[in-house]
C-alpha positions in Angstrom: -18.4 -72.8 43.1 -21.5 -71.9 44.4 -24.9 -72.9 43.4 -27.2 -71.0 44.9 -32.1 -71.4 44.2 -33.5 -67.1 45.8 -36.3 -65.2 45.0 -36.0 -63.1 41.3 -34.8 -60.4 42.2 -36.2 -56.8 39.5 -34.5 -56.4 37.1 -33.1 -59.8 36.4 -35.8 -60.2 33.9 -33.5 -60.4 30.7 -31.4 -62.7 32.2 -34.0 -64.5 33.5 -35.5 -64.5 29.9 -31.9 -65.7 27.4 -31.7 -68.8 30.4 -35.4 -70.1 29.7 -35.1 -69.6 26.0 -31.3 -71.2 25.6 -32.0 -74.0 27.9 -35.5 -75.0 25.5 -33.6 -74.3 23.0 -30.7 -76.7 24.0 -33.2 -79.4 24.9 -36.7 -79.3 21.9 -35.5 -78.2 18.9 -36.7 -75.9 19.2 -35.9 -71.9 19.9 -37.1 -71.7 23.0 -39.2 -68.7 22.5 -42.3 -69.6 23.0 -41.7 -70.8 26.6 -39.8 -67.3 27.0 -42.4 -65.4 26.2 -45.1 -67.3 28.3 -42.6 -66.1 31.0 -42.7 -63.0 30.3 -46.1 -63.6 30.4 -46.4 -64.9 33.3 -45.1 -61.8 34.8 -47.4 -59.6 33.4 -50.3 -61.0 35.1 -52.1 -59.2 38.0 -51.9 -62.7 40.0 -48.0 -63.1 39.2 -46.6 -64.1 42.1 -42.3 -62.4 42.1 -41.5 -64.5 45.7 -42.7 -67.9 44.0 -40.2 -67.6 40.8 -37.2 -68.6 41.5 -33.7 -69.0 40.4 -30.6 -71.2 40.2 -27.7 -68.8 40.3 -23.8 -70.5 40.0 -20.9 -68.0 40.7 -23.5 -64.9 39.7 -24.8 -66.3 36.7 -28.3 -67.3 36.3 -28.3 -71.2 35.2 -31.8 -72.1 36.5 -35.6 -70.3 36.5 -38.2 -72.1 37.4 -41.7 -70.2 38.4 -45.3 -71.2 40.3 -48.9 -68.9 39.9 -51.6 -69.6 40.1 -54.2 -72.3 38.5 -57.9 -73.6 40.4 -59.3 -77.0 39.7 -63.3 -76.1 38.7 -65.8 -78.3 39.2 -70.0 -78.4 38.6 -69.5 -77.7 43.1 -67.1 -75.1 43.1 -63.4 -74.6 43.2 -60.4 -74.9 44.3 -56.7 -72.9 44.3 -53.3 -74.9 43.5 -50.4 -73.7 42.0 -48.9 -74.1 38.5 -45.2 -75.3 37.7 -45.0 -73.9 34.6 -42.2 -73.6 33.7 -38.9 -75.4 34.7 -35.3 -74.7 32.9 -31.8 -75.0 33.0 -28.8 -74.3 30.7 -27.3 -77.1 29.2 -24.1 -77.6 30.8 -25.3 -78.0 34.3 -26.7 -81.0 34.7 -24.5 -82.0 37.6 -24.6 -78.9 39.3 -28.9 -80.5 40.4 -30.0 -77.7 40.1 -33.0 -78.2 38.9 -33.3 -80.0 41.6 -32.2 -77.3 44.1 -35.1 -75.1 42.3 -38.1 -77.7 42.3 -36.9 -78.7 46.5 -36.6 -75.5 47.6 -39.8 -73.9 45.2 -41.9 -76.3 46.3 -41.1 -76.2 50.2 -41.3 -72.4 50.0 -45.2 -73.1 48.0 -45.8 -75.2 51.5 -43.9 -72.5 53.1 -46.5 -70.4 51.7 -49.4 -71.7 52.9 -50.6 -73.2 49.0 -52.0 -77.3 49.2 -51.7 -78.5 45.5 -49.4 -78.2 42.2 -50.1 -79.1 39.5 -47.4 -79.5 36.3 -47.4 -81.2 32.8 -43.7 -82.2 33.2 -42.1 -86.1 32.8 -43.6 -88.3 34.2 -40.2 -89.8 35.7 -39.0 -86.8 36.7 -41.4 -84.9 38.5 -42.4 -88.4 40.6 -38.7 -88.0 42.4 -40.7 -84.9 43.8 -43.8 -86.6 44.5 -45.7 -86.1 41.7 -48.6 -88.3 40.2 -51.3 -88.8 37.6 -53.8 -86.1 38.1 -55.7 -88.2 36.7 -55.6 -90.1 40.3 -57.0 -87.5 42.2 -60.5 -86.1 39.3 -58.0 -83.6 38.2 -58.5 -83.2 34.6 -55.7 -81.0 32.2 -58.1 -78.3 29.3 -56.6 -80.1 26.6 -56.1 -84.1 25.8 -52.8 -85.0 27.1 -52.0 -88.5 28.0 -51.9 -89.4 31.7 -48.7 -90.1 33.0 -47.2 -86.2 32.1 -50.4 -84.2 33.9 -49.4 -85.0 37.3 -50.4 -83.3 40.9 -48.7 -82.7 44.2 -50.4 -82.7 47.6 -47.9 -79.9 49.2 -49.7 -80.8 53.0 -51.6 -84.1 53.7 -55.5 -84.2 52.5 -55.1 -81.8 50.0 -56.0 -83.7 47.2 -59.5 -84.8 49.2 -63.0 -84.5 47.5 -60.8 -82.3 44.7 -62.1 -82.5 41.6 -62.7 -81.3 38.3 -60.4 -79.7 35.0 -58.1 -77.4 35.9 -58.5 -73.7 34.6 -54.9 -72.1 33.8 -53.6 -67.7 33.4 -53.9 -67.0 29.9 -51.0 -67.8 29.2 -50.2 -71.2 30.2 -53.7 -71.8 28.2 -52.7 -74.6 24.9 -55.7 -73.7 24.1 -55.6 -69.9 24.7 -54.1 -68.4 21.0 -50.9 -66.8 21.8 -50.4 -65.4 18.8 -52.9 -62.3 19.3 
């Protein structure tokens, strides 16, 4: 069994959608449709960069997916470019492959190599701290909605990237939890 992490390819949208849907349905007591719809909506955004959308492939089958999309930290003084990490999906039963860890390491390295400086994530504190994420509030970065401080996290991809950065994160519409997704 060989696990590979690579950028998504054209034509894999349906397989990625099913992987995201099934991964969230297995873990969140939901059917995973909202998360799968979110990935599809992100792909339609003009700012979407397919080189920052990754799959974990095991013997030719997509078992995981991770995507980074542009966001910004906005304050009265201006704005700072960042990336939003969301969602990270791995099919249940493939935890032993470390697909999530491999997706994260590969994805963060690719973002760093592409010249990005900051990644923001809303997710499980213990999991993301393994990769260097810390509560965003420690850097003066706030979510656009109410969320527990431990879950809203930031990571500097290069030294000093978070120095002096403060403000509220603005996401692309598909990731903005305040947006009405029903229209």
